[in-house]
PLY file of the C-alpha trace (Angstrom):
ply
format ascii 1.0
element vertex 471
property float x
property float y
property float z
element edge 470
property int vertex1
property int vertex2
end_header
-17.70 -92.98 -8.09
-14.47 -92.31 -6.18
-14.66 -89.79 -3.35
-12.96 -86.48 -3.97
-9.67 -86.30 -2.07
-9.86 -83.75 0.74
-7.22 -81.01 0.84
-5.29 -81.17 4.15
-6.13 -78.37 6.59
-3.17 -76.49 8.11
-2.89 -73.52 10.45
-1.02 -71.56 7.77
-0.42 -71.73 4.06
3.27 -71.06 4.74
5.61 -70.53 7.66
8.86 -68.63 7.24
11.67 -69.30 9.72
13.87 -66.22 10.13
13.12 -62.51 9.67
16.28 -61.28 7.97
16.17 -59.95 4.39
15.51 -63.40 2.91
12.69 -64.28 5.29
11.13 -60.86 4.90
11.20 -61.18 1.13
9.37 -64.53 1.25
6.80 -63.43 3.83
5.90 -60.14 2.16
5.52 -61.68 -1.30
3.31 -64.50 -0.01
1.21 -62.17 2.15
0.60 -59.78 -0.75
-0.58 -62.76 -2.80
-3.29 -63.39 -0.19
-1.68 -66.33 1.60
-2.02 -66.92 5.33
1.57 -66.56 6.53
3.43 -66.83 9.83
7.07 -66.08 10.60
9.20 -67.44 13.41
11.97 -65.33 14.93
14.13 -66.80 17.68
15.16 -63.38 19.04
13.14 -60.60 20.66
13.13 -58.31 17.61
12.76 -58.93 13.88
15.46 -58.14 11.32
17.84 -61.05 11.72
21.62 -60.87 11.77
21.60 -58.23 9.03
19.82 -55.69 11.24
21.21 -56.58 14.66
24.77 -57.92 14.28
25.89 -57.53 10.70
25.18 -55.08 7.91
23.28 -52.30 9.67
25.31 -51.82 12.91
28.71 -52.37 11.27
27.95 -49.93 8.44
26.54 -47.34 10.86
29.71 -47.77 12.89
31.86 -47.41 9.79
30.02 -44.26 8.72
30.62 -42.58 12.09
34.32 -43.49 12.09
34.67 -42.22 8.53
33.13 -38.89 9.53
35.48 -38.72 12.54
38.49 -39.22 10.24
37.11 -36.56 7.89
36.67 -34.12 10.79
40.18 -34.65 12.11
41.76 -34.30 8.68
39.87 -31.16 7.64
41.77 -27.87 8.04
38.42 -26.20 8.69
38.01 -28.07 12.00
41.57 -29.04 12.90
43.08 -25.56 13.09
43.52 -25.86 16.86
45.87 -28.85 16.34
43.71 -31.01 18.64
42.21 -34.23 17.27
38.78 -35.31 18.37
38.65 -38.87 19.66
35.76 -41.22 20.37
35.61 -44.70 21.86
34.08 -47.72 20.17
31.19 -47.85 22.65
30.44 -44.13 22.20
30.09 -44.59 18.46
28.04 -47.76 18.93
25.37 -45.68 20.65
24.66 -44.03 17.30
24.61 -47.42 15.58
22.11 -48.68 18.18
19.75 -45.87 17.24
19.88 -46.92 13.60
19.23 -50.56 14.57
16.19 -49.54 16.63
14.79 -47.48 13.74
15.26 -50.37 11.32
13.65 -52.83 13.74
10.54 -50.65 14.16
10.28 -50.24 10.39
10.61 -53.95 9.67
8.12 -54.85 12.41
5.56 -52.57 10.80
5.80 -54.56 7.55
4.55 -57.72 9.28
1.77 -55.85 11.08
0.53 -54.11 7.93
0.48 -57.33 5.93
-1.22 -59.36 8.71
1.63 -61.81 9.05
1.56 -63.69 12.36
4.82 -63.41 14.30
6.05 -66.11 16.67
9.08 -65.56 18.90
10.96 -68.72 19.75
13.18 -71.49 18.43
11.71 -73.53 15.60
12.24 -77.25 15.06
10.51 -79.69 12.72
8.32 -82.51 13.99
7.46 -83.62 10.47
7.31 -82.08 6.99
4.17 -80.11 7.85
4.50 -79.59 11.60
6.71 -77.19 13.50
7.42 -76.87 17.20
8.21 -73.39 18.49
9.93 -73.28 21.89
9.56 -69.93 23.63
12.17 -68.40 25.91
10.16 -69.40 29.02
10.13 -73.03 27.88
6.51 -73.11 26.70
5.82 -74.60 23.28
3.53 -73.98 20.32
2.76 -76.60 17.69
1.81 -75.17 14.29
1.28 -76.65 10.85
1.71 -75.34 7.33
1.52 -76.48 3.73
4.93 -74.98 2.91
8.02 -73.74 4.76
10.80 -71.32 3.90
14.08 -71.51 5.80
15.80 -68.14 6.09
17.72 -68.79 9.27
20.92 -66.99 8.22
24.38 -67.74 9.52
26.62 -67.09 12.50
30.38 -66.61 12.90
32.49 -69.75 12.80
33.92 -70.28 16.30
36.56 -73.03 16.63
36.27 -75.06 19.82
39.94 -74.54 20.75
39.39 -70.80 21.28
37.62 -69.54 24.42
35.02 -67.14 23.03
33.61 -66.68 26.54
36.76 -64.80 27.52
36.03 -61.04 27.83
38.85 -60.18 25.41
37.99 -62.67 22.65
35.33 -61.66 20.15
33.70 -62.79 16.93
32.05 -60.48 14.39
28.74 -60.57 16.31
30.02 -60.07 19.85
32.51 -57.33 18.85
29.53 -54.96 18.74
29.21 -55.33 22.53
32.83 -54.20 23.10
32.73 -51.95 26.17
36.37 -51.21 26.99
38.66 -48.95 24.96
41.41 -51.18 23.47
44.73 -49.67 22.42
45.52 -52.68 20.22
43.60 -55.46 18.48
44.47 -58.59 16.51
42.02 -59.37 13.72
42.30 -62.96 12.54
40.80 -63.34 9.07
41.27 -60.73 6.35
38.11 -61.35 4.38
35.42 -58.73 3.92
34.49 -58.53 7.62
38.09 -58.55 8.86
39.16 -55.87 6.38
36.18 -53.67 7.27
36.89 -53.87 11.00
40.61 -53.25 10.40
39.61 -49.94 8.78
37.18 -49.09 11.57
39.55 -49.76 14.46
42.48 -48.04 12.76
40.21 -45.05 12.19
39.67 -44.95 15.95
43.42 -44.86 16.50
43.69 -48.48 17.64
46.86 -50.41 16.74
45.73 -53.16 14.33
47.39 -56.44 13.37
45.49 -58.09 10.49
46.26 -61.78 9.95
45.49 -63.12 6.48
45.54 -66.80 5.59
46.06 -66.02 1.89
48.79 -64.25 -0.04
46.74 -61.11 -0.76
43.74 -59.26 0.61
40.35 -60.07 -0.88
41.82 -62.08 -3.73
38.45 -62.26 -5.54
38.78 -58.54 -6.34
40.50 -57.01 -9.33
44.21 -57.06 -8.42
44.64 -53.29 -8.67
41.75 -52.72 -6.25
43.11 -55.32 -3.84
46.53 -53.66 -4.01
44.97 -50.23 -3.42
43.27 -51.50 -0.25
46.49 -53.13 0.97
48.45 -49.94 0.38
45.83 -47.77 2.05
45.71 -49.97 5.16
49.54 -50.14 5.24
49.80 -46.39 4.78
47.44 -45.88 7.73
49.49 -48.11 10.00
47.75 -51.51 9.80
50.26 -54.37 10.00
49.14 -57.11 7.59
50.58 -60.62 7.94
49.91 -62.79 4.87
49.98 -66.60 4.55
49.58 -67.14 8.29
47.47 -69.63 10.25
46.83 -69.63 13.98
48.20 -72.46 16.13
46.68 -71.46 19.47
45.25 -68.56 21.46
46.37 -67.71 25.00
44.33 -65.39 27.21
45.15 -63.40 30.32
43.17 -60.88 32.35
44.53 -57.96 30.35
45.62 -59.36 26.94
45.37 -62.02 24.25
48.34 -63.81 22.67
47.98 -65.32 19.21
50.47 -68.05 18.33
50.92 -68.63 14.60
51.97 -71.84 12.84
55.00 -69.96 11.51
56.27 -69.55 15.09
55.32 -65.87 15.45
53.66 -64.64 18.63
51.44 -61.58 18.77
49.97 -59.80 21.77
47.08 -57.31 21.87
44.37 -56.00 24.18
41.78 -58.14 22.38
41.22 -60.56 19.50
38.54 -60.40 16.80
38.20 -63.80 15.13
36.59 -63.20 11.73
37.23 -66.35 9.74
34.14 -67.81 8.09
30.49 -68.36 8.92
28.21 -71.33 9.60
24.57 -71.76 8.54
22.00 -71.76 11.35
20.50 -75.19 10.77
21.68 -77.21 13.77
18.57 -76.61 15.93
15.93 -77.15 13.23
15.86 -80.96 13.64
16.10 -81.36 9.87
16.55 -85.09 10.31
12.83 -85.29 11.13
12.00 -84.26 7.55
14.83 -86.09 5.81
17.07 -83.07 5.19
20.78 -82.85 5.98
22.97 -79.73 5.98
26.58 -79.87 4.80
29.63 -79.39 7.05
29.13 -75.60 6.95
25.48 -75.84 8.01
24.25 -74.99 4.51
21.44 -76.50 2.48
21.35 -77.45 -1.19
18.51 -75.98 -3.29
17.47 -76.10 -6.95
16.83 -73.15 -9.27
13.47 -72.58 -7.53
15.12 -72.42 -4.06
13.46 -75.74 -3.27
15.28 -78.23 -1.03
15.18 -82.00 -1.43
11.89 -81.89 0.51
9.25 -80.63 -1.94
7.39 -78.28 0.41
10.51 -76.81 2.07
12.42 -73.90 0.49
15.56 -72.07 1.62
17.12 -68.66 0.90
19.91 -66.36 2.10
23.09 -67.26 3.94
21.78 -70.73 4.74
22.22 -71.72 1.05
25.67 -70.15 0.67
26.82 -67.93 -2.19
26.43 -65.00 -2.60
25.60 -64.48 1.12
24.59 -60.86 0.63
21.66 -59.08 2.28
20.76 -57.49 -1.06
20.66 -60.85 -2.83
18.82 -62.58 0.04
15.80 -60.28 -0.25
15.48 -61.05 -3.97
15.99 -64.75 -3.31
13.09 -64.55 -0.87
10.83 -62.97 -3.46
11.80 -65.54 -6.09
11.27 -68.42 -3.65
7.80 -67.07 -2.82
7.00 -66.99 -6.53
8.01 -70.65 -6.78
5.96 -71.52 -3.69
2.92 -69.89 -5.31
3.29 -71.15 -8.87
5.52 -74.21 -8.59
8.42 -72.42 -10.29
10.04 -69.00 -10.48
10.50 -67.03 -13.68
13.11 -64.74 -12.14
16.68 -65.20 -10.98
19.49 -63.13 -9.55
21.35 -61.00 -12.08
24.45 -62.66 -13.49
26.72 -59.82 -12.34
25.96 -59.20 -8.67
27.66 -56.04 -7.39
29.87 -56.35 -4.34
30.04 -53.59 -1.76
32.87 -53.69 0.78
32.65 -51.06 3.48
36.27 -50.50 4.29
37.48 -46.90 4.65
37.41 -45.96 1.77
34.77 -48.24 0.24
35.23 -50.78 -2.53
32.61 -51.84 -5.03
32.78 -53.96 -8.18
30.52 -55.50 -10.78
31.42 -57.69 -13.73
34.77 -59.13 -14.78
38.21 -58.34 -13.38
41.28 -57.67 -15.52
42.67 -61.04 -14.50
39.54 -62.90 -15.66
39.46 -61.08 -19.00
43.18 -61.68 -19.59
42.80 -65.40 -18.82
39.85 -65.60 -21.25
41.86 -63.71 -23.90
39.20 -61.03 -24.28
40.57 -57.91 -26.07
39.65 -55.32 -23.46
40.78 -51.80 -22.68
40.85 -49.80 -19.45
39.44 -46.36 -18.71
40.42 -44.68 -15.44
39.39 -41.62 -13.48
41.31 -40.53 -10.39
39.06 -39.00 -7.74
41.68 -36.35 -6.96
40.94 -34.80 -10.37
37.18 -34.45 -9.74
35.82 -31.14 -8.50
33.24 -32.82 -6.22
35.92 -34.96 -4.57
38.08 -31.87 -4.02
35.14 -30.01 -2.46
34.29 -32.94 -0.19
37.93 -33.80 0.60
37.36 -37.38 -0.60
40.19 -37.48 -3.10
41.51 -40.96 -2.32
40.48 -43.51 -4.90
39.54 -44.06 -8.51
37.03 -45.55 -10.91
38.06 -48.15 -13.50
35.95 -49.21 -16.48
36.87 -52.36 -18.43
35.39 -52.52 -21.92
35.75 -54.52 -25.14
38.12 -52.83 -27.59
36.00 -53.65 -30.63
32.35 -53.59 -29.49
32.90 -51.07 -26.66
30.71 -53.28 -24.43
31.31 -52.60 -20.72
32.71 -55.75 -19.11
33.52 -54.64 -15.57
33.37 -51.66 -13.20
35.74 -51.37 -10.24
35.70 -48.50 -7.78
37.83 -47.68 -4.74
36.95 -44.59 -2.75
34.27 -42.86 -0.71
30.73 -43.66 -1.94
32.04 -46.45 -4.18
29.04 -48.64 -3.34
26.73 -45.94 -4.72
28.85 -44.97 -7.72
29.09 -48.53 -9.08
25.35 -48.76 -9.76
25.55 -46.19 -12.57
27.89 -48.51 -14.48
25.83 -51.55 -13.51
22.71 -49.99 -15.04
24.42 -49.54 -18.41
25.97 -53.03 -18.27
22.46 -54.49 -17.90
21.26 -52.93 -21.15
20.70 -55.34 -24.03
22.70 -55.34 -27.26
24.08 -51.98 -28.33
22.61 -50.34 -25.23
25.64 -51.54 -23.27
28.40 -49.27 -24.53
31.03 -47.03 -22.98
29.96 -44.33 -25.46
26.96 -43.68 -23.22
29.19 -42.00 -20.64
30.74 -39.71 -23.22
27.50 -38.74 -24.93
25.32 -38.14 -21.86
25.47 -35.03 -19.66
26.20 -35.44 -15.95
25.41 -32.98 -13.19
28.50 -30.96 -12.28
30.18 -31.23 -9.87
29.36 -34.85 -8.99
31.21 -38.08 -8.34
29.22 -39.55 -11.25
31.35 -37.41 -13.54
34.09 -39.99 -12.97
32.35 -42.13 -15.60
32.77 -39.46 -18.27
36.43 -38.93 -17.35
37.13 -42.69 -17.30
35.29 -43.28 -20.58
37.24 -40.61 -22.44
40.46 -41.90 -20.91
39.69 -45.42 -22.13
38.55 -44.46 -25.61
41.76 -42.47 -26.07
43.67 -45.76 -25.75
41.95 -47.31 -28.75
43.76 -46.97 -32.07
0 1
1 2
2 3
3 4
4 5
5 6
6 7
7 8
8 9
9 10
10 11
11 12
12 13
13 14
14 15
15 16
16 17
17 18
18 19
19 20
20 21
21 22
22 23
23 24
24 25
25 26
26 27
27 28
28 29
29 30
30 31
31 32
32 33
33 34
34 35
35 36
36 37
37 38
38 39
39 40
40 41
41 42
42 43
43 44
44 45
45 46
46 47
47 48
48 49
49 50
50 51
51 52
52 53
53 54
54 55
55 56
56 57
57 58
58 59
59 60
60 61
61 62
62 63
63 64
64 65
65 66
66 67
67 68
68 69
69 70
70 71
71 72
72 73
73 74
74 75
75 76
76 77
77 78
78 79
79 80
80 81
81 82
82 83
83 84
84 85
85 86
86 87
87 88
88 89
89 90
90 91
91 92
92 93
93 94
94 95
95 96
96 97
97 98
98 99
99 100
100 101
101 102
102 103
103 104
104 105
105 106
106 107
107 108
108 109
109 110
110 111
111 112
112 113
113 114
114 115
115 116
116 117
117 118
118 119
119 120
120 121
121 122
122 123
123 124
124 125
125 126
126 127
127 128
128 129
129 130
130 131
131 132
132 133
133 134
134 135
135 136
136 137
137 138
138 139
139 140
140 141
141 142
142 143
143 144
144 145
145 146
146 147
147 148
148 149
149 150
150 151
151 152
152 153
153 154
154 155
155 156
156 157
157 158
158 159
159 160
160 161
161 162
162 163
163 164
164 165
165 166
166 167
167 168
168 169
169 170
170 171
171 172
172 173
173 174
174 175
175 176
176 177
177 178
178 179
179 180
180 181
181 182
182 183
183 184
184 185
185 186
186 187
187 188
188 189
189 190
190 191
191 192
192 193
193 194
194 195
195 196
196 197
197 198
198 199
199 200
200 201
201 202
202 203
203 204
204 205
205 206
206 207
207 208
208 209
209 210
210 211
211 212
212 213
213 214
214 215
215 216
216 217
217 218
218 219
219 220
220 221
221 222
222 223
223 224
224 225
225 226
226 227
227 228
228 229
229 230
230 231
231 232
232 233
233 234
234 235
235 236
236 237
237 238
238 239
239 240
240 241
241 242
242 243
243 244
244 245
245 246
246 247
247 248
248 249
249 250
250 251
251 252
252 253
253 254
254 255
255 256
256 257
257 258
258 259
259 260
260 261
261 262
262 263
263 264
264 265
265 266
266 267
267 268
268 269
269 270
270 271
271 272
272 273
273 274
274 275
275 276
276 277
277 278
278 279
279 280
280 281
281 282
282 283
283 284
284 285
285 286
286 287
287 288
288 289
289 290
290 291
291 292
292 293
293 294
294 295
295 296
296 297
297 298
298 299
299 300
300 301
301 302
302 303
303 304
304 305
305 306
306 307
307 308
308 309
309 310
310 311
311 312
312 313
313 314
314 315
315 316
316 317
317 318
318 319
319 320
320 321
321 322
322 323
323 324
324 325
325 326
326 327
327 328
328 329
329 330
330 331
331 332
332 333
333 334
334 335
335 336
336 337
337 338
338 339
339 340
340 341
341 342
342 343
343 344
344 345
345 346
346 347
347 348
348 349
349 350
350 351
351 352
352 353
353 354
354 355
355 356
356 357
357 358
358 359
359 360
360 361
361 362
362 363
363 364
364 365
365 366
366 367
367 368
368 369
369 370
370 371
371 372
372 373
373 374
374 375
375 376
376 377
377 378
378 379
379 380
380 381
381 382
382 383
383 384
384 385
385 386
386 387
387 388
388 389
389 390
390 391
391 392
392 393
393 394
394 395
395 396
396 397
397 398
398 399
399 400
400 401
401 402
402 403
403 404
404 405
405 406
406 407
407 408
408 409
409 410
410 411
411 412
412 413
413 414
414 415
415 416
416 417
417 418
418 419
419 420
420 421
421 422
422 423
423 424
424 425
425 426
426 427
427 428
428 429
429 430
430 431
431 432
432 433
433 434
434 435
435 436
436 437
437 438
438 439
439 440
440 441
441 442
442 443
443 444
444 445
445 446
446 447
447 448
448 449
449 450
450 451
451 452
452 453
453 454
454 455
455 456
456 457
457 458
458 459
459 460
460 461
461 462
462 463
463 464
464 465
465 466
466 467
467 468
468 469
469 470
């Protein structure tokens, strides 16, 4: 009689590398299923780039600047004709408090769920063995049956630009800005570049925004993209489209950006915000037969499984959609696959986008351009915020809500919002879009009763406006 094959013994059932939203999602789901789990975090505190350099600090910063703009533009507070001003570093002190609160909260999750936390840099020895190098140079060797890579991404930093210069920043290091610049060049007009253009202009800094494309955020509905461009232009941001940098010169007190078109620009500092790279270069993936692409990203299947059966990956390190909100769900779905061999869940087809410019932008579903190209007979319903009582009360009258719906079935096809609280408002439309069959209809917004006055009332106004166009 053949001997029963012995199950290999490992230190942990699973080890998660990275403690951002994706890593947290994996670790919590596995721990709650009774698995013995460890996480590895290369930095001193948990939370990943989302908590420390990305979403949380930049959005806290944006909120403070937005409130400063609101204060200075309100007749209630500005009757002495003196504008209140704050420096970047002064406002960052508030953001630091939010980061600390988030870090304590996220740390408590690991403690409560008895997840072991290692601090250090992880690298594979083989498909079941990990080396963790601590800051003091000491090493731990740990083993696990499965691994989840949630190492996130970092700003792309071309080698021909001196990012060690005190006036050259990327989207991580800009948060450590200590001096008070009067002017800034932002190279890259994607989501991060556009957000920081709004923030710095709100602080009264002269902003030059360099865009490599012919329009801002070209993935957005054209009207929303145009609204952002106009708003930035109207607030004094100089946008240069279809430009590419040739070189960067630095001096003790300024930065000069030379463009391929021959233009030269000078400012107190440069924020380079053009792309991100997956954090895979220190993992020694070659030891387990994995290879990242040129952007440091890994390929996974529908179960978030890499080409190595016991290794999974989630979040920025696998590319699109590279959103904190999506990464947490990816982590949960990957954990389900690690437990059962497959996942029965997947990200929703229409993932909402939230862009924290001033004002905000948020969208879900199809754009007008996509529907026109597909020859879908759609109609448009609009509500201008300036007509809403709540917006008038709150002095947040810039912006509008746009609903795209099918002329015949009245099915909602897309929601696009530009204005304060857009990232909250969009979820009302998203909830109706997710309803099955006849549950997804613009009639819902006409037939329901909204609190008054609210920003949500924009849906009723937009729905009536759109239905009035049908004949």
